[in-house]
C-alpha positions in Angstrom: 76.2 -14.2 92.8 74.3 -12.2 90.8 74.1 -13.3 87.1 73.7 -10.9 84.3 70.6 -11.6 82.3 69.9 -10.5 78.7 68.3 -11.5 75.6 70.3 -12.8 72.6 68.6 -12.8 69.0 70.0 -15.2 66.6 68.9 -14.5 62.8 69.5 -16.3 60.1 68.2 -17.3 56.5 69.2 -20.8 56.9 69.1 -23.6 59.6 70.7 -21.1 62.1 73.5 -23.7 62.8 76.2 -21.1 62.0 75.0 -18.2 64.2 74.0 -20.5 67.2 77.4 -22.0 67.1 79.4 -18.7 67.0 77.2 -17.6 70.0 77.9 -20.8 71.8 81.5 -20.2 71.2 81.4 -16.6 72.2 79.3 -17.2 75.4 81.3 -19.5 77.0 84.0 -16.8 77.5 82.1 -14.9 80.1 81.0 -15.6 83.6 78.2 -14.8 85.4 75.7 -14.4 82.6 72.5 -15.8 82.0 71.2 -15.2 78.4 67.8 -16.1 77.3 68.1 -17.1 73.6 65.7 -16.4 70.8 66.2 -18.3 67.4 65.0 -16.9 64.4 66.1 -19.2 61.5 64.9 -19.7 57.7 64.2 -16.1 57.5 63.9 -15.1 53.9 61.3 -12.3 53.2 60.5 -8.9 54.6 57.3 -10.1 56.5 59.5 -12.4 58.7 62.1 -9.6 59.0 59.3 -7.7 60.6 58.2 -10.6 63.0 61.8 -10.7 64.1 61.7 -6.8 64.6 58.8 -7.2 66.7 60.2 -9.9 68.7 63.4 -7.9 69.5 61.1 -4.8 70.2 59.5 -6.9 73.1 62.5 -8.4 74.4 65.4 -5.8 73.8 68.9 -7.3 73.6 72.1 -8.3 71.4 71.5 -9.4 67.9 73.8 -11.8 65.7 72.6 -12.5 62.3 73.7 -14.1 59.1 71.8 -13.1 56.2 72.9 -12.7 52.7 70.0 -10.8 51.0 70.9 -7.0 50.9 67.1 -5.8 51.4 66.6 -7.8 54.3 70.0 -7.2 56.0 69.2 -3.6 55.5 65.7 -3.6 56.9 67.2 -5.5 60.1 69.8 -3.5 60.5 67.7 0.0 60.4 65.0 -1.8 62.6 67.8 -2.5 65.4 69.4 0.9 64.9 65.6 2.7 65.4 65.5 0.0 68.7 68.8 1.2 69.8 70.3 -2.5 70.1 73.5 -3.9 68.9 73.2 -5.8 65.6 76.2 -7.9 64.3 76.6 -9.7 60.8 79.4 -12.5 62.2 80.4 -13.8 58.9 81.0 -10.4 57.2 84.6 -9.7 58.5 86.0 -13.3 57.5 84.1 -13.1 54.2 85.1 -9.7 52.9 88.8 -10.5 54.1 88.8 -13.8 52.4 87.3 -12.4 49.4 89.9 -9.4 49.4 92.7 -11.7 49.6 91.6 -13.9 47.1 90.4 -11.1 44.7 87.3 -13.0 44.0 83.8 -11.9 43.7 81.5 -13.1 46.7 78.3 -15.0 45.7 75.9 -15.1 48.6 73.3 -17.3 48.8 71.0 -18.7 51.6 72.1 -22.1 53.0 74.9 -22.4 50.5 76.9 -24.5 53.1 74.2 -27.2 53.1 74.4 -27.8 49.7 73.5 -31.6 48.6 77.2 -32.1 47.1 79.4 -35.0 47.4 80.7 -33.7 50.6 77.1 -33.8 51.9 76.6 -37.2 50.8 79.8 -38.4 52.6 78.7 -37.2 55.7 75.5 -39.0 55.5 77.0 -42.2 54.2 79.4 -42.0 57.3 76.4 -41.5 59.6 74.6 -44.4 58.4 78.1 -46.2 59.1 78.3 -45.1 62.4 74.6 -46.2 63.3 75.3 -49.9 61.7 78.6 -50.2 63.7 77.5 -48.8 66.9 78.5 -50.4 70.1 80.2 -53.7 68.4 77.8 -54.2 65.9 78.9 -55.6 62.5 82.1 -56.6 63.5 82.7 -58.2 60.1 83.7 -55.3 58.3 85.4 -53.3 60.7 88.5 -52.9 58.7 86.5 -50.7 55.9 86.2 -48.1 58.9 88.5 -45.0 59.0 88.6 -44.9 62.9 87.7 -47.3 65.3 87.0 -46.2 68.9 87.5 -48.7 71.6 86.5 -47.9 75.3 84.7 -49.2 78.5 81.1 -48.5 78.9 80.2 -44.8 79.4 83.4 -43.3 77.8 81.6 -41.2 75.2 82.1 -43.4 72.1 78.9 -43.2 70.3 78.6 -39.3 70.3 82.3 -39.1 69.5 81.7 -41.4 66.4 78.6 -39.2 65.4 80.9 -36.1 65.6 83.3 -37.8 63.4 80.8 -38.4 61.0 79.9 -35.1 60.5 83.2 -34.6 59.3 82.6 -37.3 56.8 84.7 -40.1 58.6 83.5 -43.7 59.1 83.7 -44.5 62.6 83.2 -47.4 64.5 82.9 -48.2 68.2 83.6 -51.4 70.0 83.1 -51.9 73.8 85.8 -53.3 75.9 83.7 -55.6 78.3 85.4 -57.2 81.9 86.1 -60.9 81.5 85.7 -60.8 77.7 88.2 -60.7 74.7 87.5 -58.1 72.3 86.7 -59.3 68.9 89.5 -60.6 66.6 87.9 -58.4 64.0 89.4 -55.4 66.2 92.8 -56.9 66.9 93.3 -57.9 62.9 92.0 -54.5 61.8 95.1 -52.8 60.0 93.7 -50.2 58.1 91.7 -47.9 60.3 93.1 -45.7 63.2 92.1 -47.3 66.3 91.9 -45.3 69.4 91.3 -46.1 73.4 89.3 -44.2 75.4 89.8 -44.0 79.1 88.4 -42.0 82.2 89.0 -41.7 85.6 87.4 -44.3 87.8 85.5 -42.0 90.0 84.1 -40.3 87.4 83.1 -43.0 85.5 81.5 -44.6 88.5 79.3 -41.3 89.1 78.7 -41.3 85.2 77.5 -45.0 85.4 75.3 -44.6 88.6 73.6 -41.3 87.2 72.9 -43.5 83.8 71.2 -46.3 86.0 69.3 -43.9 88.2 67.8 -42.5 84.7 67.0 -45.9 83.8 65.5 -46.8 87.1 67.7 -49.7 87.9 69.5 -51.3 90.8 72.6 -49.4 91.6 74.0 -52.5 93.8 76.0 -53.9 91.1 79.8 -54.3 90.2 79.3 -51.7 87.1 79.6 -48.9 89.7 81.7 -50.7 92.2 84.9 -48.4 92.4 87.5 -51.0 93.1 85.9 -53.0 90.1 85.8 -50.1 87.7 89.4 -49.3 88.8 90.4 -53.0 87.6 88.1 -52.6 84.4 90.1 -49.1 83.6 93.5 -50.6 83.8 92.9 -53.7 81.6 91.6 -51.7 79.0 94.6 -49.3 79.0 96.9 -52.7 79.3 94.7 -53.6 76.1 95.7 -50.3 74.3 99.2 -50.5 74.9 99.6 -54.0 74.0 98.3 -53.6 70.6 100.0 -50.1 70.2 96.7 -48.1 70.2 96.9 -44.2 71.2 94.8 -43.5 74.1 92.8 -40.4 75.1 91.8 -39.9 78.5 88.1 -38.2 78.2 88.0 -37.2 82.0 86.8 -33.5 81.9 86.7 -33.2 78.4 84.0 -32.4 75.9 83.1 -34.6 72.7 84.4 -31.7 70.3 87.8 -31.9 72.5 88.1 -35.7 72.3 87.1 -35.7 68.5 89.8 -32.8 68.1 92.4 -34.9 69.7 91.3 -37.9 67.4 91.3 -35.8 64.3 95.1 -34.9 65.3 96.2 -38.5 65.3 94.1 -39.4 62.0 95.7 -36.8 59.9 99.1 -37.2 61.4 98.7 -41.1 60.4 97.6 -39.9 57.1 100.6 -37.7 56.5 102.7 -40.8 57.7 101.4 -43.0 55.2 101.3 -41.2 52.4 
């Protein structure tokens, strides 16, 4: 099968996070493609635009951009028109439609979404909380978390917590270890939403085996023994059920999907408790 190779240029006057995210969400909708990505961020003057156009000329391809300065936008669009390459302002349709609906004036400013406001500092605070409560640390104040994630080893607890922190939520994770009782602080916690993560034992064994190989460690251990792992997963499920914690099977799910499921549970819980 031959992959369709092409160049994708992502141009931004800020960090490039938005255009990068949109491109990734879009690219996964296509099969058999092989994009070469060119990231141009913090583009804020005409000299930089000229460098971008030079790069596009050397590697012609599809151009996505988020630029708010009218002169820079026009220079990029005119240059791409001369090079006969498509140039798409990804946020324009949404911003213009919303502005029309709200009958509000648009105040464009580079990097405005990254302003250091209260929401920004809330996310930073949440991230510090995640780091201080990773892998069963600082159990003494688990009840101050918004969300607690429990699960056996290698069920993506930490990256899921970090993702939730980027939504401003204080998330802690507690490992469920075979043969060890969970910390009493976890059992007693009544303020946070507690969610248990589980995984297909066979996939879990493969993930753990890959982890051991990357660390150069011995693979002859119960940690990757299928029957032992089956028992481990079963006991974790029993713990979740006994405590009334919702469980999410992360098998073949991305971090984003797992976090989205947790957010649904969290928002539902907020509604139920007013």
